[in-house]
C-alpha atoms as an extended CHARMM CRD file, in Angstrom:
* protein
*
       158  EXT
         1         1  MET       CA             20.1410000000       27.8700000000      -21.1040000000  PROA      1               0.0000000000
         2         2  GLY       CA             17.7570000000       24.9690000000      -20.9570000000  PROA      2               0.0000000000
         3         3  SER       CA             15.0750000000       24.5660000000      -18.3520000000  PROA      3               0.0000000000
         4         4  PHE       CA             11.8370000000       22.8320000000      -17.5160000000  PROA      4               0.0000000000
         5         5  PRO       CA              8.5460000000       24.6520000000      -18.1180000000  PROA      5               0.0000000000
         6         6  ALA       CA              8.0550000000       26.9670000000      -15.1370000000  PROA      6               0.0000000000
         7         7  ALA       CA              5.2720000000       29.0640000000      -13.7430000000  PROA      7               0.0000000000
         8         8  SER       CA              4.9890000000       31.5220000000      -10.9340000000  PROA      8               0.0000000000
         9         9  SER       CA              2.2330000000       31.0750000000       -8.4460000000  PROA      9               0.0000000000
        10        10  SER       CA              1.0280000000       32.6120000000       -5.2570000000  PROA      10              0.0000000000
        11        11  PRO       CA             -0.2360000000       30.9260000000       -2.1030000000  PROA      11              0.0000000000
        12        12  ALA       CA             -3.7460000000       31.3730000000       -3.5010000000  PROA      12              0.0000000000
        13        13  LYS       CA             -2.8660000000       29.3280000000       -6.6020000000  PROA      13              0.0000000000
        14        14  SER       CA             -1.7060000000       25.7720000000       -6.2370000000  PROA      14              0.0000000000
        15        15  ALA       CA              1.3720000000       24.4020000000       -7.9460000000  PROA      15              0.0000000000
        16        16  GLU       CA             -0.9100000000       21.9980000000       -9.7820000000  PROA      16              0.0000000000
        17        17  VAL       CA             -2.9240000000       24.8250000000      -11.3440000000  PROA      17              0.0000000000
        18        18  ALA       CA              0.2300000000       26.7900000000      -12.2180000000  PROA      18              0.0000000000
        19        19  VAL       CA              1.9940000000       23.8050000000      -13.8200000000  PROA      19              0.0000000000
        20        20  THR       CA             -1.1150000000       22.7650000000      -15.7320000000  PROA      20              0.0000000000
        21        21  ARG       CA             -1.5250000000       26.3010000000      -17.1040000000  PROA      21              0.0000000000
        22        22  GLU       CA              2.1630000000       26.6260000000      -18.0010000000  PROA      22              0.0000000000
        23        23  LEU       CA              2.3460000000       23.2780000000      -19.8150000000  PROA      23              0.0000000000
        24        24  GLU       CA             -0.6190000000       24.2900000000      -21.9310000000  PROA      24              0.0000000000
        25        25  GLU       CA              0.8720000000       27.7240000000      -22.6840000000  PROA      25              0.0000000000
        26        26  GLU       CA              4.4500000000       26.5700000000      -23.3700000000  PROA      26              0.0000000000
        27        27  LEU       CA              4.0150000000       23.0390000000      -24.7420000000  PROA      27              0.0000000000
        28        28  GLY       CA              0.4290000000       22.9220000000      -25.9770000000  PROA      28              0.0000000000
        29        29  ILE       CA             -0.5620000000       19.9160000000      -23.8620000000  PROA      29              0.0000000000
        30        30  ARG       CA             -3.5490000000       19.5280000000      -21.5610000000  PROA      30              0.0000000000
        31        31  VAL       CA             -2.6540000000       17.7640000000      -18.3130000000  PROA      31              0.0000000000
        32        32  LEU       CA             -5.1570000000       15.0530000000      -17.3960000000  PROA      32              0.0000000000
        33        33  ALA       CA             -3.3790000000       13.5610000000      -14.3610000000  PROA      33              0.0000000000
        34        34  SER       CA             -0.4460000000       14.6070000000      -12.2090000000  PROA      34              0.0000000000
        35        35  SER       CA              0.9060000000       14.2040000000       -8.7110000000  PROA      35              0.0000000000
        36        36  PRO       CA              3.4380000000       16.0990000000       -6.5930000000  PROA      36              0.0000000000
        37        37  TRP       CA              6.9880000000       14.8990000000       -7.1870000000  PROA      37              0.0000000000
        38        38  VAL       CA              9.6270000000       17.0840000000       -5.5460000000  PROA      38              0.0000000000
        39        39  VAL       CA             10.1250000000       20.6210000000       -4.2770000000  PROA      39              0.0000000000
        40        40  ARG       CA             13.4970000000       22.1230000000       -5.1310000000  PROA      40              0.0000000000
        41        41  GLU       CA             14.9620000000       25.3280000000       -3.7490000000  PROA      41              0.0000000000
        42        42  HSD       CA             17.8210000000       27.0340000000       -5.4980000000  PROA      42              0.0000000000
        43        43  VAL       CA             19.6300000000       30.3020000000       -4.8780000000  PROA      43              0.0000000000
        44        44  TYR       CA             20.7470000000       32.2160000000       -7.9400000000  PROA      44              0.0000000000
        45        45  GLU       CA             22.6700000000       35.5070000000       -7.7280000000  PROA      45              0.0000000000
        46        46  HSD       CA             19.4810000000       37.4300000000       -8.4980000000  PROA      46              0.0000000000
        47        47  ALA       CA             16.8160000000       35.2760000000       -6.8170000000  PROA      47              0.0000000000
        48        48  HSD       CA             15.9620000000       32.4900000000       -4.4000000000  PROA      48              0.0000000000
        49        49  VAL       CA             13.4410000000       30.2020000000       -6.0860000000  PROA      49              0.0000000000
        50        50  ARG       CA             11.2380000000       27.3850000000       -4.8180000000  PROA      50              0.0000000000
        51        51  LEU       CA             10.2540000000       25.0260000000       -7.6190000000  PROA      51              0.0000000000
        52        52  PHE       CA              7.3310000000       22.6130000000       -7.2960000000  PROA      52              0.0000000000
        53        53  PHE       CA              7.7180000000       19.7250000000       -9.7310000000  PROA      53              0.0000000000
        54        54  ARG       CA              4.8890000000       17.3800000000      -10.5760000000  PROA      54              0.0000000000
        55        55  ARG       CA              4.8990000000       13.9540000000      -12.1970000000  PROA      55              0.0000000000
        56        56  ILE       CA              2.6380000000       14.1900000000      -15.2570000000  PROA      56              0.0000000000
        57        57  THR       CA              1.1540000000       10.7490000000      -15.9360000000  PROA      57              0.0000000000
        58        58  ALA       CA             -1.5020000000       11.5440000000      -18.5490000000  PROA      58              0.0000000000
        59        59  TRP       CA             -1.9900000000       14.3660000000      -21.0480000000  PROA      59              0.0000000000
        60        60  GLU       CA             -3.6550000000       15.2420000000      -24.3330000000  PROA      60              0.0000000000
        61        61  GLY       CA             -1.8080000000       16.6990000000      -27.2740000000  PROA      61              0.0000000000
        62        62  GLU       CA              1.6740000000       16.4350000000      -28.7140000000  PROA      62              0.0000000000
        63        63  PRO       CA              4.2790000000       18.5760000000      -26.8950000000  PROA      63              0.0000000000
        64        64  ARG       CA              5.6720000000       21.3400000000      -29.0900000000  PROA      64              0.0000000000
        65        65  GLY       CA              7.4980000000       24.5730000000      -28.3840000000  PROA      65              0.0000000000
        66        66  ARG       CA              4.7590000000       27.1930000000      -28.5580000000  PROA      66              0.0000000000
        67        67  GLU       CA              7.1150000000       30.0100000000      -27.5200000000  PROA      67              0.0000000000
        68        68  GLY       CA              9.9270000000       29.2610000000      -29.9510000000  PROA      68              0.0000000000
        69        69  GLN       CA             11.8100000000       26.8800000000      -27.6540000000  PROA      69              0.0000000000
        70        70  GLN       CA             13.3650000000       23.6990000000      -29.0250000000  PROA      70              0.0000000000
        71        71  LEU       CA             12.1790000000       20.3370000000      -27.6980000000  PROA      71              0.0000000000
        72        72  ALA       CA             13.8660000000       16.9740000000      -27.9470000000  PROA      72              0.0000000000
        73        73  TRP       CA             12.9730000000       13.5140000000      -26.6950000000  PROA      73              0.0000000000
        74        74  CYS       CA             16.0520000000       11.7070000000      -25.4400000000  PROA      74              0.0000000000
        75        75  ALA       CA             17.1300000000        9.0410000000      -23.0110000000  PROA      75              0.0000000000
        76        76  LEU       CA             17.9500000000       10.4970000000      -19.5970000000  PROA      76              0.0000000000
        77        77  ASP       CA             21.5060000000        9.1790000000      -19.7150000000  PROA      77              0.0000000000
        78        78  THR       CA             22.1620000000       11.1410000000      -22.9320000000  PROA      78              0.0000000000
        79        79  VAL       CA             20.9570000000       14.5620000000      -21.7220000000  PROA      79              0.0000000000
        80        80  ASN       CA             23.6080000000       17.2680000000      -22.1300000000  PROA      80              0.0000000000
        81        81  LEU       CA             23.7000000000       18.9190000000      -18.6940000000  PROA      81              0.0000000000
        82        82  ASP       CA             25.8480000000       21.8780000000      -19.7770000000  PROA      82              0.0000000000
        83        83  PRO       CA             23.0980000000       24.1130000000      -21.1260000000  PROA      83              0.0000000000
        84        84  LEU       CA             20.6670000000       23.4100000000      -18.2630000000  PROA      84              0.0000000000
        85        85  LEU       CA             19.9270000000       25.9330000000      -15.5620000000  PROA      85              0.0000000000
        86        86  PRO       CA             21.6670000000       24.8770000000      -12.3260000000  PROA      86              0.0000000000
        87        87  ALA       CA             18.3690000000       24.1620000000      -10.5480000000  PROA      87              0.0000000000
        88        88  SER       CA             17.5320000000       21.5750000000      -13.2480000000  PROA      88              0.0000000000
        89        89  VAL       CA             20.7110000000       19.4660000000      -13.2120000000  PROA      89              0.0000000000
        90        90  ASP       CA             19.8620000000       17.3260000000      -10.1620000000  PROA      90              0.0000000000
        91        91  LEU       CA             16.3830000000       16.6830000000      -11.5570000000  PROA      91              0.0000000000
        92        92  ILE       CA             17.7990000000       14.7870000000      -14.5160000000  PROA      92              0.0000000000
        93        93  ARG       CA             19.5860000000       12.4710000000      -12.0960000000  PROA      93              0.0000000000
        94        94  TRP       CA             16.4760000000       12.1160000000       -9.9350000000  PROA      94              0.0000000000
        95        95  LEU       CA             14.3600000000       11.1930000000      -12.9620000000  PROA      95              0.0000000000
        96        96  GLN       CA             16.6020000000        8.1480000000      -13.4050000000  PROA      96              0.0000000000
        97        97  LEU       CA             15.5890000000        6.8300000000       -9.9890000000  PROA      97              0.0000000000
        98        98  SER       CA             12.7610000000        4.4000000000       -9.5710000000  PROA      98              0.0000000000
        99        99  PRO       CA              9.4570000000        6.0080000000       -8.5520000000  PROA      99              0.0000000000
       100       100  VAL       CA              9.2490000000        3.3220000000       -5.8600000000  PROA      100             0.0000000000
       101       101  TYR       CA             11.9350000000        2.4770000000       -3.3330000000  PROA      101             0.0000000000
       102       102  VAL       CA             11.3160000000       -0.7610000000       -1.4900000000  PROA      102             0.0000000000
       103       103  ILE       CA             12.0160000000       -0.9130000000        2.2230000000  PROA      103             0.0000000000
       104       104  SER       CA             10.8670000000       -4.1410000000        3.7390000000  PROA      104             0.0000000000
       105       105  ASP       CA             10.7240000000       -5.9090000000        7.0610000000  PROA      105             0.0000000000
       106       106  ALA       CA             12.6000000000       -9.0440000000        6.0210000000  PROA      106             0.0000000000
       107       107  ALA       CA             13.1130000000      -10.1610000000        9.6170000000  PROA      107             0.0000000000
       108       108  GLY       CA              9.4130000000       -9.8310000000       10.4200000000  PROA      108             0.0000000000
       109       109  GLN       CA              8.1440000000      -11.4060000000        7.1930000000  PROA      109             0.0000000000
       110       110  GLY       CA             10.6200000000      -14.2420000000        7.0280000000  PROA      110             0.0000000000
       111       111  ILE       CA             13.2970000000      -14.6670000000        4.4150000000  PROA      111             0.0000000000
       112       112  ASP       CA             11.2800000000      -16.7880000000        1.9650000000  PROA      112             0.0000000000
       113       113  THR       CA              8.2880000000      -14.4390000000        1.9310000000  PROA      113             0.0000000000
       114       114  TRP       CA             10.4860000000      -11.3580000000        1.6320000000  PROA      114             0.0000000000
       115       115  LEU       CA             12.6000000000      -12.8100000000       -1.2000000000  PROA      115             0.0000000000
       116       116  ALA       CA              9.4600000000      -13.8380000000       -3.1030000000  PROA      116             0.0000000000
       117       117  ARG       CA              8.1060000000      -10.2880000000       -2.8210000000  PROA      117             0.0000000000
       118       118  LEU       CA             11.4620000000       -8.8080000000       -3.8060000000  PROA      118             0.0000000000
       119       119  SER       CA             11.6360000000      -11.0460000000       -6.8950000000  PROA      119             0.0000000000
       120       120  SER       CA              8.1390000000       -9.9170000000       -7.8810000000  PROA      120             0.0000000000
       121       121  TRP       CA              9.0590000000       -6.2370000000       -7.5150000000  PROA      121             0.0000000000
       122       122  LEU       CA             12.2190000000       -6.7240000000       -9.5660000000  PROA      122             0.0000000000
       123       123  GLU       CA             10.2530000000       -8.4460000000      -12.3440000000  PROA      123             0.0000000000
       124       124  GLU       CA              7.9620000000       -5.3810000000      -12.4260000000  PROA      124             0.0000000000
       125       125  GLY       CA             11.0070000000       -3.1670000000      -12.9710000000  PROA      125             0.0000000000
       126       126  CYS       CA             11.2510000000       -1.7130000000       -9.4820000000  PROA      126             0.0000000000
       127       127  HSD       CA             14.7350000000       -0.5910000000       -8.4660000000  PROA      127             0.0000000000
       128       128  THR       CA             15.5930000000       -1.6360000000       -4.9580000000  PROA      128             0.0000000000
       129       129  GLY       CA             18.1890000000       -1.0130000000       -2.3480000000  PROA      129             0.0000000000
       130       130  ILE       CA             18.8000000000       -3.0900000000        0.7020000000  PROA      130             0.0000000000
       131       131  ARG       CA             19.6710000000       -0.7680000000        3.5710000000  PROA      131             0.0000000000
       132       132  ARG       CA             20.4410000000       -3.5110000000        5.9970000000  PROA      132             0.0000000000
       133       133  CYS       CA             20.4430000000       -7.2360000000        5.4690000000  PROA      133             0.0000000000
       134       134  PHE       CA             18.4130000000       -8.9370000000        8.1930000000  PROA      134             0.0000000000
       135       135  PHE       CA             19.2230000000      -12.4880000000        7.2340000000  PROA      135             0.0000000000
       136       136  GLU       CA             22.2520000000      -14.7320000000        7.4660000000  PROA      136             0.0000000000
       137       137  ALA       CA             25.1080000000      -14.1830000000        5.0320000000  PROA      137             0.0000000000
       138       138  SER       CA             24.6600000000      -17.6830000000        3.5700000000  PROA      138             0.0000000000
       139       139  ALA       CA             21.0000000000      -16.9290000000        2.6780000000  PROA      139             0.0000000000
       140       140  CYS       CA             22.0300000000      -13.6030000000        1.1900000000  PROA      140             0.0000000000
       141       141  ARG       CA             24.7470000000      -15.2560000000       -0.9210000000  PROA      141             0.0000000000
       142       142  ALA       CA             22.3220000000      -17.9510000000       -2.0940000000  PROA      142             0.0000000000
       143       143  TRP       CA             19.8200000000      -15.3520000000       -3.2300000000  PROA      143             0.0000000000
       144       144  CYS       CA             22.2050000000      -12.8370000000       -4.8020000000  PROA      144             0.0000000000
       145       145  GLY       CA             24.1170000000      -15.4580000000       -6.8000000000  PROA      145             0.0000000000
       146       146  GLY       CA             27.4240000000      -13.6830000000       -6.2610000000  PROA      146             0.0000000000
       147       147  PHE       CA             26.2450000000      -10.2010000000       -7.2380000000  PROA      147             0.0000000000
       148       148  CYS       CA             25.6740000000       -8.4580000000       -3.9550000000  PROA      148             0.0000000000
       149       149  TRP       CA             26.5390000000       -5.0140000000       -2.6690000000  PROA      149             0.0000000000
       150       150  ASN       CA             25.8010000000       -5.9250000000        0.9430000000  PROA      150             0.0000000000
       151       151  ARG       CA             29.0890000000       -5.5650000000        2.8190000000  PROA      151             0.0000000000
       152       152  PHE       CA             28.0780000000       -8.3710000000        5.1910000000  PROA      152             0.0000000000
       153       153  CYS       CA             27.6020000000      -10.8280000000        2.3360000000  PROA      153             0.0000000000
       154       154  SER       CA             30.7410000000      -12.2810000000        0.8010000000  PROA      154             0.0000000000
       155       155  GLY       CA             28.8480000000      -13.1820000000       -2.3720000000  PROA      155             0.0000000000
       156       156  GLY       CA             30.5410000000      -10.4820000000       -4.4380000000  PROA      156             0.0000000000
       157       157  GLY       CA             30.1020000000       -6.7800000000       -5.0790000000  PROA      157             0.0000000000
       158       158  ALA       CA             31.4190000000       -4.6530000000       -2.2720000000  PROA      158             0.0000000000
């Protein structure tokens, strides 16, 4: 079964300290910067676990299996989910999401200002979702160019 590096910790030890220690022990890397990402609870037959995942943004060293485990770099959409522990499967899907989700006040900012900001975010690679379109369908169609998933816009998509 495949899994992510894991460490046990107690309330006295933070998840950051535990993850940093475990990555050094298992992968031979020294974490230089990280931030909390997601907490995942999973119930196995033998245990109920709470997993604290962190986004590692800087490290020293080349990851290698220091405890005999195999490592492979691969695109997220090519990961074989079958050998993964059940608590890890959703994480692969979550890693494919943008680290930033844009929610904007289009009505308050005005359509031109909001669309300019949205275009800038898209150019930077940000994935976006429009929960609710606050502008007229004609403006939405003009902006989306026929590729729109907004059910109120007849420009295409849904």
